[in-house]
C-alpha positions in Angstrom: 74.3 -83.3 222.8 71.5 -81.4 221.1 70.8 -82.6 217.5 71.4 -80.0 214.9 68.1 -79.3 213.0 68.0 -80.3 209.3 67.7 -76.7 208.3 71.0 -75.8 210.0 73.1 -78.7 208.8 74.6 -76.7 205.9 76.1 -74.1 208.3 79.8 -74.1 208.9 80.8 -75.2 212.5 83.3 -73.5 214.8 86.2 -75.2 216.6 83.8 -76.4 219.3 81.4 -78.0 216.8 78.7 -75.3 217.1 76.9 -74.2 213.9 77.8 -70.6 213.1 74.5 -68.7 212.6 74.2 -67.1 209.2 73.7 -63.6 210.5 76.8 -63.3 212.8 79.7 -61.0 211.9 82.9 -62.4 210.5 86.1 -60.5 210.4 88.5 -60.4 207.5 90.1 -63.6 208.8 86.6 -65.2 208.6 86.4 -65.5 212.4 82.8 -65.4 213.6 81.9 -63.0 216.4 78.7 -64.6 217.8 77.2 -61.6 219.7 77.7 -59.1 216.8 75.3 -59.1 213.9 76.5 -58.5 210.3 74.4 -55.4 209.4 74.3 -56.3 205.7 72.8 -59.7 206.5 70.4 -58.2 209.0 69.1 -56.1 206.1 68.9 -59.1 203.8 66.9 -61.0 206.5 64.4 -58.2 206.5 64.2 -57.6 202.8 64.2 -61.3 201.7 62.4 -62.7 204.7 65.2 -65.0 205.8 65.8 -66.9 209.0 68.6 -65.2 210.9 70.2 -68.5 212.0 70.0 -70.7 208.9 69.6 -68.0 206.3 66.7 -69.9 204.6 63.3 -68.4 203.6 60.9 -68.1 206.6 57.5 -69.6 206.8 54.4 -67.4 207.4 54.6 -68.1 211.1 58.0 -66.9 212.4 59.5 -66.9 215.8 61.2 -64.2 217.9 63.1 -64.9 221.2 64.3 -62.5 223.8 63.7 -61.2 227.3 60.2 -60.7 228.7 60.2 -57.0 227.9 60.6 -57.6 224.2 57.7 -60.1 224.1 55.3 -58.9 226.7 55.6 -55.1 227.1 53.0 -53.2 225.1 55.8 -51.5 223.2 58.1 -54.4 223.1 60.3 -55.0 220.1 63.2 -57.1 218.9 66.5 -56.2 217.3 67.3 -59.7 215.9 65.3 -60.9 212.9 62.9 -63.8 213.3 63.6 -67.5 213.0 62.2 -70.9 212.1 60.9 -72.7 215.2 63.5 -75.4 215.1 66.3 -72.9 214.7 64.9 -70.9 217.6 64.6 -74.0 219.8 68.2 -75.0 219.0 69.5 -71.6 220.0 67.4 -71.6 223.2 69.2 -74.8 224.2 72.8 -74.1 223.2 73.3 -70.3 222.9 75.3 -69.4 226.1 73.4 -66.2 226.6 70.0 -67.9 226.6 70.8 -71.3 227.9 73.6 -70.7 230.5 72.7 -69.2 233.9 76.5 -68.6 234.4 76.8 -66.5 231.3 79.5 -63.9 232.1 78.8 -61.2 229.6 79.5 -60.1 226.0 83.1 -60.0 225.1 83.2 -59.9 221.3 82.9 -56.1 221.1 86.0 -55.9 223.3 88.1 -58.6 221.6 87.5 -57.9 217.9 90.6 -56.6 216.3 89.8 -53.3 214.4 92.5 -54.1 211.9 90.7 -57.3 210.9 87.3 -55.6 210.6 88.0 -53.0 208.0 85.1 -52.5 205.7 82.9 -54.7 207.8 79.7 -53.3 209.3 78.5 -54.9 212.5 75.8 -54.1 215.0 76.0 -54.6 218.8 72.7 -53.6 220.5 73.5 -51.1 223.3 69.9 -50.6 224.3 69.5 -54.1 225.8 69.1 -54.3 229.6 72.6 -55.4 230.7 71.5 -58.0 233.2 70.7 -61.4 231.7 67.0 -62.2 232.2 66.0 -65.2 234.2 63.7 -66.4 231.5 63.4 -65.9 227.8 60.1 -65.6 225.9 59.7 -66.9 222.4 56.6 -65.9 220.4 55.3 -66.8 217.0 53.8 -64.1 214.9 52.7 -64.0 211.3 54.4 -60.8 210.4 56.5 -57.9 211.7 57.2 -54.2 210.9 60.5 -52.3 211.2 60.7 -49.1 213.2 62.7 -46.1 212.1 65.5 -47.0 214.4 65.7 -50.6 213.1 63.7 -52.5 215.7 61.3 -55.3 214.7 57.7 -55.0 216.1 55.9 -58.4 215.9 52.3 -58.6 215.0 49.9 -59.4 217.8 48.1 -61.4 219.1 50.7 -64.1 219.0 49.8 -67.5 217.6 52.0 -69.4 220.0 54.3 -68.7 223.0 57.1 -70.6 224.7 59.0 -69.8 227.9 62.6 -70.9 228.2 64.9 -71.0 231.2 68.5 -72.3 231.3 68.1 -74.2 228.1 64.8 -75.9 228.9 61.2 -75.0 227.9 58.8 -74.4 230.8 55.5 -76.0 229.8 53.2 -74.7 232.6 53.1 -71.0 233.1 50.9 -67.9 233.4 51.4 -64.3 232.7 51.6 -63.6 236.5 54.3 -66.3 236.9 56.4 -64.7 234.1 56.1 -61.3 235.7 57.0 -62.7 239.2 60.2 -64.2 237.7 61.2 -60.8 236.2 62.5 -58.2 238.6 61.6 -55.1 236.4 57.9 -55.0 237.0 57.1 -51.3 236.5 55.0 -52.2 233.5 52.9 -55.0 235.1 49.6 -53.0 235.0 50.2 -52.2 231.3 50.9 -55.8 230.5 48.0 -57.4 232.3 45.5 -54.8 230.8 46.8 -55.0 227.2 44.2 -56.9 225.1 46.8 -57.6 222.4 48.5 -60.0 224.7 47.3 -63.6 224.4 49.1 -66.3 226.5 49.0 -69.6 224.7 50.5 -72.7 226.5 
């Protein structure tokens, strides 16, 4: 039901008709594993400044999407490379993890057949908070740096910000509302006192 953006129309589709993001791991049978990143492609995204979904060169303003901690914590960072806005918005509406409140958990790491993944390097982030957040925060930055352990730190202040819940963008919000919707609030004082944070509707 959600139109596929022009930038993504070249992507191969799976049996359900979903575009297969450029960055996802494929096994030796070419089967995509949507929640596991292909490490080699992750490196190409960083080195060649490519969108992780469509694989095309990014613009100066690039988007990151993840849980509130990644976007709003003073030390927040992302593991997935940035995206074009239209690729991010499409993912926010159709990706089961982001868009479905009934998401039941990651299964690819359990179901991938090791015999069909020989010579393939994949990455499944084990540092993510296991509970699916109630909201997802997308931010636009003009650059990012890579930490020693491979995380991406987006340049602040953000140029734009969007809040997504269950596949829909929330247009009216405040920092306090975001925090009230997020149960892990140990960092609330740090967030509200950090000058680098700029909430832009």
